[in-house]
N, C-alpha and C positions, 0 to 999 in steps of 0.2 A: 361326617357325622361323629359326634362325641361318643367315646366308648365309656367304660365304667371307671370309677376312681382308681388312680394308680397307687400301687403298693410299693413302699420302700423296703428292699431286701436288707435285713441285718447282715453285716459283713461277717465272714468266717475267717478269722486270722489264724495263721500258723498251720494251714492245711494246704497241701498240693492237690490240684485238680487234674487227674489224668485226662488225656484226650478222649473225648466221648466216642463210644462205639455204639452203632445202631444197626439193626437189621433192615437193609434196603430191600424193597419188594422185588427189585430186579437183580440186585447184585449179591444179596445175602449180607453177612456181617461185614460192615465197613468201619474203618476209622474215619471219623468226620473231621477231616483236615480242612480248615477254613482260616482265612485271615482274621484280623482283629474285628472286622465288621462282618457280622453273620446275618445273611438275608434269608428270611423264612416266610413262606406264604402258606396259609392254611385256609381251606375252603370252609366258608361259614354256613350258617343255617339258611334254609328256606322258611321264613317265619310265618308258618300257619299252625304249628303245634310245637311250642318250645317251653322248656328244655327237657326232653326226656333223658333218661340215664345213659342211653347210647350216645347222645350228644355230649353229655357231661364227661363220660369216660374218654371220648376222643379229645376234648379240649384240655382235660387234665394231663393227658400224655404229652401234648405239645407245650403245655405250661411247664412241665418238668424240663423239657429240652430248653425252653426259654430261660428258665431259672439257672440251669446248669451252665449254659453258655455265658450268661451274664455274670455268674459268680466266678467263672474261670477267667474273667477279665475281658471278655469280648463285648463289643457294642452290638446288640441285637436289634435289627430292624425287622419287626414282625408286622405283617399286613394280613388282614382277614376281611373277607367280603361278607355281605348279606344279600342273598338272592331274593330281593323283595319284589320281584315280578317273575312269575313262573306259572305253568299250567296248574300244578297242585294248589297253589295259593288262590288262584282265580276260581278253581273248582270248589274249594272250601268256602270261600266268600259267597259264592252262588248258593251252595247248599244251605248255609246259615243265614242267607238273605242279609248279608252285611257288606259294607264297603271294603273292597280289597285293600285299599291303602290304609284304612283304619285298622284292619286286621293285621296287616304287616307291621305297622308301627307299634301296635299294642304288644304283639308277640316279640318284637325286637326288644322293646323295653323290658319285657319279662325275662328274656334271655340275658340281657345285661345285668339285671338284678340277681339272677341265678349265678352268673359267673362271678360277680362281686362277692356273693355269700360264700361261694366255694373257694374263694381266694385265688382265682385264676388271674394271672397278670394280664392287664389289658393290652391289646395290640397297639403298636404305634399309630396305625391307621385302621379304623373299622369303616369299610366303604360300602355304601349301598349301590346296587346296580342302577337303581332309578336316578341316582345322582351322578352316574358315570356314562350316560348315553353318548356324550360328545367324545369321550375317551375311547369308547367301544367303536364308534363310527370311524374315528381316525385309524384305529387298528385294522378294521375291515378294509379300509382303503389301501393299507399296505398289502394285504392279501391280494386285492384286486390288481394293484400295480405290478405284482410279481406273477400274475397269471394264474392264480389259484382260486378264483371266484367264478361261479357261473349262476345263471338265473333260471328258475322254473316258475312261471306265472307270478312273478313279483317276489318270490322267495329266493334267497341267495344261499348257495352252498359252498363249502370248502371242498376242493378236490383233493382228497387224501391219498389217491392211488399210489403215488410214488413213494409214500412214507409208511407203507404197511409192513415193512420188515420189523420184526420184533414184537408182533402181536403177542399178548400174554396168553392167548388161547388160540385154538384152531380157527380158521376163517369161518367155518360154519357155526362154531360156537360163538364167535364174535358177532356174527349177524344176529343170532338168537338173543344174546344179551343186549345188543344195540336196540333191538325192537322192544325189549322189556323195559328199557331205561330211557325212553323218550325219543329214540331214533325212528326213522321211517325207511327201512331198507328196501321196501318194495315199491316206492313211489316211481311212477313212470317218468322217464326223462333224466334220471340221475345217472351220472357217469359211473359211479360205483355204489354198491349197496351201503357201504359204510361212510359215505360222504355226510358230514354233519351240517345241519342247518346253522347258519351264522346270523341271518337276518330274516325275520318272518313278516310277511306283509300283513297288515291289519285285517282282521276278519271279525264279523259278528259283534261289532261295537266294543271289542276288547280294548284295554288301554294301549296307547301307542305314542310314538314320538317321531318327529320329523328327523330325517337323516339323509345322507347322500344316496341311500338305497330305497327311498320312499318312506311312507308313514308305516310304522310297525314297531317291532321290538326285537331285541337281540336273542340269539340262541344261547344255550346253556354254556357250551365249552368256551366260546369266544369271550364271554363276560369275565371269567377268571383270568384268562391270559391277558386281556387288555388292562385290567386293573393291576395285576401283578407287575406287568412290564412298566406301566406308568409310574408306579410308586417305588419300584425296586431296581429298575434297570439304570445303569450308569453309562449306557451307550457303548461300552466296550467290554462288558462282562460276558464271559463265555465259560460256563453257563450263566444265565441271567440271575438265577437264584442259587443258594446253597441247598435249600431243602424245601420240597413241596410236600405238604402233609394233608391228611384227611382220614376218613374212615376207609376200611378195606373195600367197601362197596363202591368206592370211587376209582379203583385201580383201572377198570375198564367199564364204560368207554371214557369217562370224564378226564382222568389224568393222562391216559394215553393220548387222547385227542388233543388235549391242551398242549402237550409236548410237541405234537406234530404241527399244530397250528403256529406255534412260536417259531419252529424250525423253518416253516415255509415263509413266514412274514419277515424274519430277521436273518435267516441263514445261520442261526446260532442255537445252541441247546437251551432248553428251558430251565432245567434244574440238575444239579450235580447228584442229588440224592432224592429218592422218593420213598417216604416212610408212611406206613398206614397203621391205624389202630383197628383192633378187632371189634367184633360185634358183642353186644350185651343181650342175653336172652332172658326169658321169663317163662317158667313152667315148660322148659324143653324146647321153646321156639324162639327164633330171633325176635327181638323187640323191634317193632316197626309200626309205622302209621297205618300201613295197609292192613295189618292184622288186628289193629285196634287194641293191642296189649301193652300200651306204653305206661311206664311209671315216670311221673314228672317230678323233677327236683323241687319245683315251686310248691307242689302239693305236699310233698314230704315236709318241707320247711314250714309251710303254713299249719301243718298238723303238729308242729312242735319238735320235729326231728332236728338235732344239731347238724348244721351243714358239715362240720368236721367229721361227724360219724359217716355221712354220705361219702365224703372224700376218702376217708380211711377205708370204707367198704369197697370202693371202686379201685383203690390202690392195692388191695389185697390180692387181686388177680393181675397177671402180667398183661400189659397193654396190647400185646400182639397175639393173645390167646382168647378165642371166643369163650365167654364165661356167662354164668347165670347170676341174676339178681334174685334175692329171696328175702323174706322177712327174717329168716334165721341168720343170714349174712349180716343184715343190719343190726340185729340184736347182739350178735357176737362182736361186731365192731363197736357198739356202744359200751359193752363190757370192757373191751380192750383199751379204748381211749380213756375210760375211767381209771384203769390201772396206770396208764401213762400220766394222767393228771395227778393221781395220788403221789406218784414218785416226784413229779416236778414241784409239788407243793411242799416237799421237804426242804429243810435248810441244807441238809447234807445228802449226797447221792454217791453212787459209784463213779470213779474217774471216767471222764467222758471222751478223752482223746481217742481211744480205740474205737469207741462207738461212732463218733463223727467221721473219722477216717474210713470206717467200714461202710457207712451210708454213702459217702462220696464214691467209694469204689463200686458199690452196688449200682448206683445210678449211672456211673460211667460204663458199666457193663450192660448196655441196652436197656437202661431204666428198669433194673431188677427190683421193683418196689416190693414184691412179696418177701424177698430176702431182707430188704431194708426194714420193713415193718416188724418182721420176726426178731431182728437184731435189736430194734428199739424196745420191743416188748420184753425181751429177755433182760436187757439192761434195766428196765423199770422194775421188774420183779426182783432183781438183785439189789437195786437201790433201796427198795422198800425194806428189805431184810438186813442190809448191811451198808448203809450210806457212810461215807467217810470224808468227802470233800464238798466244798461249797461251789457246785457247778451246775445247779439246776437251771439257773438263768441262762447260762451258756448253751445248754442242751435245748432249752425252749426256743431261743433265738435261732439256733442252727436248724432245727427241724422245721421251723417256720420258713426259713430261707430255702432249704433244700427240697422239702416235701410239701410245702404249703399248708402245714398243719399248725394252726394257731391254738395250742393246747395249754 
């Protein structure tokens, strides 16, 4: 599937890029050591309500990583999926008396338009699950050949039992979360409560596809693993990826299970680093579809809000800290980017070398965007009062490349 239009990053000459440091959800602060080719996989949307600001904040975080690694001279291979067949999508289509595929396609196109407006770099491959059934079928066959698959009434499960060391929560807590996030821990006949479904037999006239395991559709966790391995594995990588990313709500079960499934299928690790973005709240609650308190990027943009104000507002908070969206935050952001634009409109500004080096250092330090934005705002205020060099164009190009702010 085609993604959105590609953006050319203006080069930043004369500045060194320190090795990126990120907080890994398992390991804590790590130095992201990687060769010249950097492989990253980010879990994409389930397209039945796109793009709320929780989505936007997550993809902005990994966009910054993509930008930083590219600007530091690495060739980034970035793959993202679209889960365009899933229970919530089918439920929404049924509720609205609409065709599930039309709903998925419409929301996917809306997501792509939102990402383009927010200046998120497109992935090298944006891959629909519905276009990957053969890939997923082949991956499940690997699990079967290695003895990790079993059947219950036409449904096929991955036997995770020997890979449960390193659970991020207690076993009882894991079972509870598993049930809340699409798992079926209490189904009769399962070898272990946490065994995830990898192929579901067709029921109730739902969409389905022919496969080696009957007519049906894939389970959640195996979709991402199959797609990631198909597009990013070079047969000898261990781990297969450098970075697996997504929202913090994916830490368990999705990313944990994905890692175990790959380990079982290939005998190799899935990813060297696991990095997660925090949640966005509204009025003191997590912003989520189930709560019905979503703020959509497309609605803000259609109401005349500058996409760069949305991006600035989301970057004001650290990507790994839960934070709130509010009208006040947006209003403050609009005022601040007006100040930046006022400075950049001048023919003479304050010397930019220290500013650009500082922003690079802030990003290298686990994407410290709050500090970077304060630095840029301070520079702008100084430039308005005491400009002395003709470098506004250089700053404009640099913040576009580093922060995705086209001001």
